[in-house]
C-alpha positions as a printed Julia matrix, in Angstrom:
103×3 Matrix{Float64}:
 105.29   -0.45   95.19
 108.58   -2.2    95.97
 106.73   -5.47   96.54
 105.31   -5.29   93.01
 108.84   -4.78   91.72
 109.98   -7.89   93.57
 112.03   -5.92   96.11
 110.15   -5.8    99.43
 113.3    -5.22  101.53
 113.99   -1.7   100.21
 110.31   -0.91  100.67
 110.49   -1.81  104.34
 113.58    0.37  104.73
 111.8     3.26  103.01
 108.94    2.94  105.49
 111.35    3.01  108.44
 113.23    6.02  107.05
 110.01    7.92  106.34
 108.84    7.22  109.88
 112.07    8.65  111.27
 111.78   11.68  108.98
 108.25   12.29  110.24
 109.52   12.03  113.82
 112.31   14.54  113.11
 109.8    16.92  111.5
 107.42   16.57  114.44
 110.19   17.39  116.91
 110.92   20.63  115.01
 107.29   21.41  114.14
 107.54   24.94  115.57
 109.64   25.85  112.51
 106.99   24.75  109.99
 106.1    28.32  109.0
 109.53   28.9   107.48
 110.21   28.11  103.85
 113.79   27.06  104.57
 112.44   24.34  106.91
 110.51   22.63  104.11
 113.31   23.27  101.59
 115.79   21.55  103.92
 113.52   18.54  104.29
 112.98   18.34  100.53
 116.73   18.45   99.8
 117.53   15.78  102.39
 114.76   13.51  101.08
 115.84   14.08   97.48
 119.32   12.9    98.42
 117.81    9.67   99.76
 116.11    8.6    96.53
 119.31    7.39   94.81
 120.3     5.57   98.0
 117.23    3.35   97.84
 117.52    2.76   94.11
 121.27    2.08   93.94
 122.09    0.22   97.15
 122.13   -3.53   96.84
 120.23   -5.14   99.7
 121.66   -8.31  101.2
 120.07  -11.58  100.19
 120.17  -13.31  103.57
 117.8   -14.98  105.95
 118.36  -12.24  108.56
 115.34  -10.15  109.43
 115.16   -7.02  107.3
 114.97   -4.77  110.34
 118.54   -5.68  111.38
 119.99   -3.77  108.45
 117.11   -1.32  107.9
 116.97    0.24  111.35
 120.51    1.69  111.2
 119.46    3.52  108.01
 116.42    4.92  109.81
 118.43    6.07  112.82
 121.12    7.61  110.62
 118.48    9.4   108.57
 116.85   10.76  111.72
 120.19   12.14  112.88
 121.0    13.59  109.46
 117.68   15.36  108.98
 117.67   16.64  112.58
 121.18   18.01  112.08
 120.25   19.55  108.73
 117.24   21.29  110.29
 119.35   22.62  113.16
 122.02   23.83  110.75
 119.42   25.52  108.55
 117.86   27.13  111.63
 121.23   28.6   112.56
 121.91   29.83  109.04
 118.49   31.13  108.05
 116.76   31.67  111.38
 118.87   34.66  112.44
 116.58   37.14  110.72
 113.46   35.95  112.53
 112.69   36.76  116.12
 112.3    33.99  118.68
 108.69   35.07  119.32
 107.71   34.0   115.79
 108.94   30.46  116.4
 107.05   29.86  119.63
 103.58   28.4   119.67
 101.03   29.37  122.29
 100.17   26.67  124.82
């Protein structure tokens, strides 16, 4: 979509960030049955939309990954922290047996 708009660099960054978000979700997959888990992910992703539409991407000859990867790593850390914070706030009412998956 970004390539059709003439902005392939933000599109590449979006792909990196989404990959990191998927990794963060996969690492906390045992919490998928909780509504607050998905609500947290939705809020964090909704906060990212303006970032990709407003930020001006550099017009250089540097590879796009050099300035896209820090966004991906930061997003991974932010969403992982948000999930952990939500688990502490909302997970107190659920027992630890509900969160464990059988092997």
